[in-house]
Structures are given as structure tokens and as C-alpha cells.
C-alpha positions in Angstrom: 8.3 -7.0 4.2 9.4 -10.7 3.1 12.8 -12.1 3.4 13.7 -15.2 2.2 16.9 -17.2 0.9 15.5 -15.6 -2.4 14.0 -12.5 -2.2 13.9 -9.4 -0.7 10.8 -7.0 -1.2 11.1 -3.5 -1.0 9.6 -0.1 -0.3 11.8 1.6 -2.8 11.8 2.0 -6.2 15.1 3.9 -6.6 18.8 3.8 -7.0 21.0 5.7 -5.1 24.6 6.3 -6.8 27.1 4.0 -4.7 30.5 1.9 -5.8 29.6 0.0 -2.6 25.8 0.0 -1.6 22.7 0.9 -2.0 22.2 2.4 1.5 18.2 1.9 1.3 18.4 -1.3 0.4 19.6 -4.0 2.4 19.4 -7.0 -0.2 20.4 -10.5 1.7 22.2 -12.1 -1.9 23.6 -15.8 -2.5 26.5 -14.7 -2.8 28.8 -16.9 -5.1 26.7 -18.5 -7.5 27.5 -22.6 -6.9 27.2 -22.9 -10.6 26.9 -20.4 -13.6 23.7 -21.0 -15.5 23.8 -21.4 -18.9 22.7 -18.4 -21.4 19.4 -19.5 -22.4 19.2 -20.4 -19.1 19.7 -17.2 -17.2 16.7 -15.7 -20.0 14.3 -18.3 -18.8 15.2 -18.3 -15.0 14.5 -14.0 -15.4 11.2 -15.0 -17.6 10.2 -17.0 -15.4 9.9 -14.7 -12.6 8.4 -11.9 -14.4 6.0 -14.9 -15.0 4.8 -15.7 -11.5 5.3 -12.1 -9.4 4.7 -9.1 -11.6 1.6 -6.7 -10.4 -0.1 -6.6 -13.4 -0.9 -10.1 -14.8 -1.5 -8.8 -18.2 2.1 -8.0 -17.9 1.1 -4.7 -19.2 -1.0 -5.8 -21.9 2.4 -7.4 -23.4 1.8 -11.4 -24.7 4.8 -12.5 -22.2 4.2 -16.4 -23.7 5.6 -15.2 -27.4 7.9 -13.2 -25.3 9.6 -16.5 -23.9 9.0 -18.5 -27.5 11.0 -15.6 -29.1 13.8 -15.3 -27.1 14.3 -19.0 -26.1 14.5 -20.1 -29.6 17.7 -17.4 -29.9 21.3 -18.8 -29.8 23.3 -17.5 -27.3 27.6 -17.9 -26.9 28.1 -16.1 -23.8 26.4 -14.3 -21.2 26.4 -10.9 -22.3 24.4 -12.1 -25.3 21.9 -13.6 -22.8 21.9 -10.0 -20.8 21.4 -7.6 -23.9 18.2 -10.0 -24.2 16.6 -10.1 -20.7 17.1 -6.3 -21.1 15.3 -6.0 -24.1 12.7 -8.9 -22.9 12.0 -6.6 -19.3 12.1 -3.3 -21.8 8.8 -4.4 -23.3 6.8 -4.4 -20.2 7.6 -0.3 -20.1 7.7 -0.4 -16.4 11.4 1.3 -15.3 11.6 -0.3 -11.9 11.7 -3.8 -13.2 15.0 -4.5 -14.3 17.8 -6.7 -14.7 21.6 -6.1 -13.4 24.7 -7.7 -14.2 26.6 -9.5 -11.8 29.0 -5.6 -11.4 25.6 -3.6 -11.2 24.0 -5.9 -8.5 26.9 -5.8 -6.0 27.3 -2.3 -6.1 23.1 -2.3 -4.6 24.5 -4.5 -1.5 24.3 -3.3 1.8 28.0 -2.7 3.3 28.1 -3.8 6.8 30.2 -0.3 7.8 27.0 1.9 6.6 29.4 3.8 3.9 28.9 4.1 0.9 31.0 6.1 -2.0 29.5 8.3 -4.1 28.0 11.7 -4.5 25.0 10.8 -2.9 22.2 10.9 -5.0 19.0 8.9 -5.2 17.3 8.7 -8.4 14.3 6.5 -10.6 12.7 6.5 -14.1 9.9 9.2 -14.5 7.0 6.4 -16.1 5.6 8.5 -18.2 8.3 10.2 -19.7 11.1 8.4 -19.3 13.7 10.6 -17.9 15.6 10.1 -15.4 14.5 11.9 -11.7 16.2 13.0 -8.5 14.0 11.6 -6.1 16.2 12.9 -3.2 20.1 14.1 -2.8 21.2 12.4 0.5 22.3 14.7 3.2 25.4 16.4 4.0 26.8 14.2 0.4 28.9 16.1 -2.4 25.6 16.0 -4.8 23.2 17.4 -1.6 26.4 19.9 -0.4 26.3 21.4 -4.6 23.4 22.3 -4.8 21.2 19.0 -6.7 17.4 19.1 -5.5 14.1 16.2 -5.4 12.5 16.4 -8.9 15.8 17.5 -11.1 15.8 16.2 -14.5 19.4 14.3 -15.0 19.6 15.4 -19.2 23.4 14.2 -19.4 26.3 12.9 -17.5 29.6 14.0 -18.2 28.2 15.4 -21.7 26.3 11.9 -22.5 22.6 12.2 -23.1 20.3 10.6 -21.4 17.5 10.0 -23.5 16.8 6.3 -23.4 18.9 5.5 -20.6 17.5 3.0 -18.1 18.7 3.8 -14.3 21.5 0.6 -15.0 23.1 2.8 -17.3 22.9 6.0 -15.5 24.4 4.3 -12.5 27.5 2.7 -14.9 28.4 6.1 -15.7 28.3 8.1 -12.7 29.3 6.0 -10.0 33.2 5.8 -9.3 36.6 6.3 -6.9 36.4 8.5 -4.5 38.3 11.6 -5.4 36.8 11.5 -9.0 34.4 13.6 -10.5 31.3 13.4 -12.5 29.1 16.1 -14.6 25.6 16.6 -14.5 23.4 18.5 -16.6 20.0 18.9 -14.7 16.9 20.5 -16.0 14.7 22.2 -13.2 12.2 24.0 -14.2 12.1 24.8 -18.0 16.3 26.1 -17.1 19.6 24.0 -17.0 22.4 24.1 -15.1 26.1 22.3 -15.0 27.2 20.2 -11.9 30.8 19.5 -11.1 30.6 16.8 -8.3 33.6 15.2 -6.7 32.9 11.7 -5.8 33.5 10.8 -1.6 33.3 8.2 0.4 29.6 9.0 2.6 29.4 7.9 5.9 25.4 7.1 6.9 24.1 8.1 10.0 19.9 7.7 9.3 18.5 8.9 12.3 19.8 12.3 14.2 17.7 13.9 17.0 18.1 16.5 19.6 15.7 18.4 22.4 14.9 21.8 21.6 13.0 24.9 23.7 10.4 26.6 21.5 7.3 28.3 22.4 5.2 25.1 22.0 8.0 24.2 25.0 11.1 21.2 25.6 9.7 19.5 22.5 11.9 16.2 20.7 13.2 16.6 16.6 13.8 13.3 15.0 15.3 13.6 11.5 15.2 10.6 10.2 17.6 10.4 6.4 16.5 6.8 5.4 15.1 3.4 6.0 17.7 1.5 6.3 18.5 -1.5 8.4 19.9 0.1 11.3 16.8 3.1 11.1 14.5 1.6 13.6 17.2 0.8 16.1 18.4 4.5 15.7 14.8 5.5 15.9 14.2 3.5 19.6 17.0 5.0 21.0 16.0 8.4 19.9 12.5 8.2 21.0 14.0 6.5 24.1 16.5 9.3 25.2 14.0 12.4 24.5 10.9 10.6 26.4 13.6 10.4 29.5 14.0 14.5 29.1 10.4 14.8 29.4 9.5 16.3 26.6 6.2 17.8 26.0 5.6 16.3 22.0 7.6 15.7 18.7 8.3 16.9 15.6 9.5 13.9 13.4 10.9 15.1 9.8 10.3 13.5 6.7 11.7 16.1 4.1 14.1 14.8 1.3 14.1 11.0 3.1 14.0 8.9 -0.4 12.9 6.1 1.5 14.6 2.8 1.5 13.3 -0.5 3.4 9.8 -1.7 3.7 10.0 -3.5 6.6 11.9 -0.8 8.4 9.1 1.7 7.6 6.4 -0.8 9.7 8.7 -1.0 12.2 9.1 3.0 13.4 5.3 3.4 12.8 5.0 0.6 15.2 7.3 2.5 17.7 4.3 6.2 17.3 0.8 3.7 16.7 -0.1 1.3 19.5 -3.4 0.4 16.6 -4.0 0.4 13.3 -3.2 -0.4 10.0 0.4 0.8 9.0 0.0 -0.3 5.0 -1.4 -2.7 2.6 0.2 -4.3 0.2 -1.8 -5.2 -3.1 -0.4 -8.1 -5.7 -1.8 -8.7 -9.1 -4.4 -11.1 -7.8 -5.9 -8.3 -5.8 -4.8 -9.9 -2.3 -4.1 -7.5 0.0 -1.2 -8.0 2.9 -1.5 -6.0 5.9 0.7 -4.6 8.2 -0.8 -3.2 11.1 0.7 -1.7 15.1 1.0 -4.1 17.5 0.4 -2.2 21.0 4.2 -1.3 21.3 4.2 2.4 20.6 7.1 3.9 22.7 5.1 7.2 22.8 1.8 8.5 22.5 2.9 12.3 22.9 1.5 14.4 20.1 3.3 14.0 17.1 4.0 16.4 13.5 5.6 15.3 10.4 7.8 17.1 8.1 7.1 16.3 4.3 8.2 17.5 0.9 8.4 16.8 -2.5 11.4 14.5 -1.5 9.3 12.6 0.8 9.4 9.2 -1.3 8.2 5.5 -1.0 9.2 4.1 2.6 8.1 8.2 3.4 5.2 8.2 2.3 4.0 4.8 4.1 5.0 6.4 7.1 3.1 9.3 6.9 0.5 8.2 5.5 -0.3 5.9 8.6 0.3 8.3 10.8 -1.9 10.8 8.9 -4.9 7.9 7.7 -4.5 6.5 11.8 -4.9 10.4 12.7 -1.8 10.1 15.0 -0.1 12.8 13.4 -0.6 16.2 11.6 1.5 16.1 8.3 3.1 19.4 7.3 4.6 20.6 4.0 4.2 20.1 0.6 2.8 17.0 -1.8 5.2 14.0 -1.1 6.7 12.2 -4.7 4.2 9.6 -5.4 5.5 5.9 -4.9 3.4 3.3 -4.2 5.2 0.1 -5.9 6.7 -2.2 -4.2 10.4 -4.4 -5.9 11.0 -7.8 -4.8 14.9 -7.8 -5.4 16.1 -11.4 -6.8 19.8 -12.8 -7.0 20.0 -14.8 -10.2 22.6 -18.0 -10.4 25.3 -16.2 -12.2 25.5 -13.8 -9.6 23.1 -11.4 -11.3 20.4 -9.6 -10.1 16.6 -8.8 -10.8 14.5 -6.2 -9.4 10.1 -6.9 -10.1 7.6 -5.0 -9.8 5.5 -7.3 -7.4 2.8 -5.3 -6.0 1.5 -1.5 -4.8 0.7 -0.4 -1.9 -2.2 1.8 -0.3 -1.9 4.1 2.7 -4.9 2.6 5.9 -7.5 4.3 4.5 -7.0 2.5 0.8 -5.2 5.8 -0.9 -3.1 4.5 -4.2 -0.3 7.5 -3.8 1.6 6.1 -6.6 2.3 9.4 -9.1 0.0 11.9 -6.6 2.1 11.3 -3.5 0.6 12.1 0.0 -1.1 15.6 0.5 -0.1 17.4 4.0 -2.7 18.4 6.3 -1.3 21.6 6.8 0.5 23.1 3.7 3.7 25.3 4.0 5.7 25.9 0.4 9.3 26.7 -0.2 10.8 28.2 -3.4 13.4 26.7 -4.7 15.4 29.6 -3.8 14.7 29.6 -0.3 15.4 25.9 0.4 18.7 26.2 -1.6 19.1 28.7 1.5 18.0 26.4 4.0 19.6 23.3 3.4 22.7 24.4 2.2 23.4 28.2 2.4 21.9 28.6 6.1 22.2 25.3 7.2 22.5 26.6 10.8 18.6 28.2 10.2 17.2 24.4 9.6 14.7 22.9 12.2 14.8 26.4 13.8 11.9 29.0 14.0 13.2 30.8 10.7 12.8 27.4 8.9 9.3 28.4 8.2 8.2 24.9 7.7 9.3 23.8 11.3 7.9 27.0 12.6 4.8 25.9 11.5 5.3 22.5 13.0 6.2 24.0 16.1 2.4 25.9 16.0 0.6 22.8 15.2 2.1 20.9 18.2 1.8 24.0 20.8 -1.7 23.9 20.1 -1.7 19.6 20.8 0.3 20.4 23.7 -2.1 22.9 24.9 -5.6 21.1 24.3 -3.5 17.4 26.1 -2.8 19.7 28.6 -6.2 21.0 29.3 -7.7 17.1 28.9 -5.1 16.1 31.6 -6.4 18.4 34.0 -9.9 18.2 33.3 -9.3 14.1 34.1 
């Protein structure tokens, strides 16, 4: 990740619905603008950011110079007219992740230092091909999670309003609200529609949960990472150190349902498991690569199995891809979501903001996982019914031997631990 006064580069391309914050993003803004740019200046500011930074030098076959001439030739009497033109301008790129946010929308993305948010707790994106609004994953233990919203659900209606042609900003405006109020979502899942009436709540976010578990593989450390926020690295380091003190023989890292977050957080955590090797490469429109590498500071070298599923997205895919390609971990579960694009979030002069796609990322072996995802080494599928039972109705079975994916992870880890023990004895 690159942080300057003017931008923050993100590994996530999604929007978490909250009245206070997008907890996975961690944006540094300028605060209150020193002066209010004229509407035309704002339009030109947005045009220039895209012109300088957009990942595709052809601007998706759009004549971007002609676009500037078209929109700067207009007369603007207020900011709202400029906002409308900016959205029209960006829509020509047909990139759902390059988007404009008015001051209120931009403020809703900024991280609240309390680590709390108010909302229903889902991370959404817009499908690049169908343009439909898709749930990347519900955040664990939030209203959306508890009521049964799942990864890959398609949002058809919000409070009776069709989402046809709706972008993520519009969806956020309709779904967010005060704690205690409710919102109705019409969801499509596997060709069937479902209705959910969800009550918004104030949600406290704890990105890392961990425990010591006695299993057939021995005394192991289990770490669940819910998202990559600004304090995820600190909590992960604490978890590993405490489990090391308990002399665990190996680890299971659970990234299921983790929608991603900060790029730097995924790199920071990868370095806790990797002593050497490339972690991720980001490629800009000139084809130039920036590589993040391990620095010889791994906190443990003990065997590791990582659990992933279709709700593991973006920064989760960076971490799991790095551990897999460097042969540091075995991945168990199902194919991940498939988000391989990086956004820069820029505050604008009037307090509004712009998210612009500036790069794509590849795993250490050079794989472009966008729209495909990371394939697990060992596939263990769960039906939607199994997932709902496990994550909602019978949560006490999660991360136990009655959890099929966890059980397979324990089996794999047991073999690795045995091999390690045999190797150590021979030496």
C-alpha cells in the first residue's frame, strides 16, 4: 500500500454498508477543504486524476480527451450539477470500481477510530459483466450475517426499489441508516428469490479471533481473520505470539467470508508467516510492477493450512495466494471470489471523493486472479444449506470436526506435523 497526503491505495474494491465507516478501507482524507472548488474545477480535477492514474491507458476505448472537452464546455451553477456530470463521465469507462462519492458518501467510507460501524454488515460490489449488485460477504455476527445473507447473493431490490442500473453509491444511500431502523432486501440466490427484513445496528469489529484446539493433529492454533483493517496486523501478531507460547504444533488460518480490506494489512500479515519470497505484484498501466516481498521476520515456521471460500475476496486472495505460491501453506475449501484490482481513494477539494482503479495485482507466480479467484489445493464444497447451518443455526460446530472444511484442514495439518516430526527426529 502507498499512503500519501492525497491518496490511499486499497486492495479491496468493495463497499461495506455503514453510516459511519467502511471498516476495511482506512482512508486518510484532507478533512475539511480549505476552499470550495468551483463546479467546473471539480469536474476537471476528477478528469485529471483518471487521466494520470487509470489502469487502462486506452480508458476502455473511450476518447478521454473528448470527454474532457464535452464536460468542461458545460455551464454549472452548483455542485450537484457537477456531481451529476462527473458520474456520467465516469460511467463511460464501464468500470464499477471507479466511482465518485459526494461529501456525505465519502464521509461514510472513513474509518471510525472506535472500530465500530452502524449498518447491516454486508460488503457489496457491482459485477463487471452483468452490472448487478453482488454481496461479497456478510461481516460475521452482524444483522445481515445473522439473518442469512450469503456471499454471491444478488441484490434485486432495496425497500421495493429495483437495483437495475443502480451503482454501489446509490445502493449504500438506500441501505444505510440509523441503528434500530430496518431495510428490506430482495435477494436472488441460485435462481430463487428471497426477502430479508434487516434491522440496522451498531457493530463492534474485532478482526481477529483465536483459540488453542486439541485435535487429532495435536495441539493446534486456530486463527479466524474477519477482515483486513488498520489494526488487523497488530491483532494477528498478538494471536500468533500467544499461541506460540502455548507450544502449538501447527496452525489453521480461517479466511472464509473475509471480504478483504487494506492492501498493506494483507502484506503485513503475510510477512508474519513468510520468511522469504514475493507476496504480491501490482501492475500499473505502463506495465510496471511494484513487488512486496517477505523480509525474513516470520513469527513462526510451523505447518499452516488456510481455509478459503467464495466469500474470501481481495486482500484475502492476496494473502492466500502468497502463502500458496510460496508453498508456505495448503489451501482447503472452495474457489475464492476473484478480485484482482486495486483502487486509489482520493479526497477532492470540496470534501467529496473519488475511487479510481489504478492497478491490477498478480500472485507471486504471476497469476491474475481477477474474475477467477484462487483455487484451493484441496477442494471441500459445502451446499448453501450446509453453510447456513454451520454459520448461522449451529455456530457451535464451526471450527470443530463437524465443520467439513475445518475437519479436512485438521487432517492435512496432521500429516504435515507428522512429516515435520519425522524430519526433526532424523536430524
